[in-house]
Every structure is written in C-alpha cells, then in structure tokens.
C-alpha angles and dihedrals in degrees: 000000000000123000113243126238117203114206133184115206129193115198112201143192126182104189141040096264092049091048091062090052092045090055090049090053091048091051093048093050091046090054091051089052092057096052120092112252119248091192116132094195100070100268113133134206113336091046111176093228090062089045091053094048092049088058096048095258126137110235089208090065098051135034109264104167099130144068143215108256097191146337102239114182137002136186123174115194128139095241094049126001122176146150131193133215138184120223137186120208140163114272098329146015108279095235096160089059094049093046090055092047096047091048085070092062112069114217094016122116133170144209126194146193116211132186129188107153094185090066093035087245116159115153132169115175094177095105092170091054089228097138105004109032095167117113102166136044130200117188125173128174124178124158131205097014131158112217091213093062111117090237089069097042111147095016118136109264092215090067091067113089110220130197127173090226099047140038117266117272140184116233114165130160114166134164127210134196094210139020092247090062091050091047092051093048091047090053092051090046101047105014089242125113104205128185104219145018089248090058091045090054090047090052091050090047087062092047090050092053092050091047091050090054090060097039098256121137113227121184128177145164128198115175145156113222118243116234092224140021118272116255092243095051107157117247092345 
C-alpha cells in the first residue's frame, strides 16, 4: 500500500485579470468535486485523473494517484484573491500535475504545504508565510503512560491526556512559525530548554529507549519544513 501525503494548496491572484482566472479555476475544481469518482484505488471525488483529463492532460503521462479532499476557504477581491484546498496523494504532492494545470490560468500562482512522515517529507513553499506561516512541527504520541514514571520526570502535567475510562496518554501535534516558539513549547513540555532540533531528537531518543525498556510505545517527530521539494521527490 502507498503512503499518503497530505498537502494544503493556496491558489492566488493579485490583480483583476488574475482574479477572473482564479474564479475559473475554482469553478472547475468544484465541478470535479461533484462528480462520482471512477477511481479503482480508493480515491473518491476530486480524483486527480479526472482533474487531468478535464484540463486536456493524459493521466498516463503524469502521476495522478491522488484526490482533492475539500475546498476549504475562498476570498475573491481584486487586490488579493485566493482559495485553499486539501489533497491526499500517494507518496508525495503531485506538483508536476499542478504546475501543468495552473499554467492554463494566467495570473494565478500557488504555494503549498505537504507532509508525508514516512518519507520524511515536510515542505512549505510559502516563504512569505502569507497562508502557511508554520516552519516547524512537533508531534508526540505515547499511549498508556503514567505521568509519575521517572522517564517523564519534569514533564508538564497538562500535556498528559486523562480519561476516567482509559490510561493517560500523550498526544501532541503543534506547529510553530519560528524556532524560538518551538524551543519555548519544548521547554514547557519536557522541562528541558534545548538549543537545536538535533539535540531535541537526541533527548527523545533517550526517552524512547527508556520507554521501550518498560514496554511503552513512544513516537515523535520534530522537523523544520523545507522551502522546496527535494530533487529526488518520489512520483512527483
């Protein structure tokens, strides 16, 4: 089975001519979302293959294993028009497909934020931070934990989710616009003020080893988003 990449896109126009084209793109994507999917691989309405065909592209020439999940937000003004969507695709964002589609809409550009942890793929091309200001991600998941265990000594008690019917757990996923904000949150979370992502990962490596010794699963991700896709991006 493929790993799934979740990607947020913002399509943008910054003048009157581009706004007309942006609205045309929005209408075309909306139509695709209303059509029943003919995909045989589990993707629903908004299937990329239908999207490619509707723009005169041959799905055999370009990876199309993905779909639009939803159109999230839209604003149409002459000074700044935009709308955002969320997509799901196999392994990676299908940037080649979107580049070919957007080339058919004069005055429209796009930025995106993509996540596929299995391939260590974290991309945010919105360098201005206009739509996706986040630059860092911290995710921690640990089930059936006891906050009083020595392994979690000094950790903020409010980070442990508690339910009368289940053991406590840690489930954190937070985004940060700058490293200082990540560093401050990490200190509140663990009681440790650490100077770099490498040192944070090293600290969690030690936590993971100690958790393994007592039969507790500890999973985490700490990353800085790349501003562009790697050259060897799989099935782009």
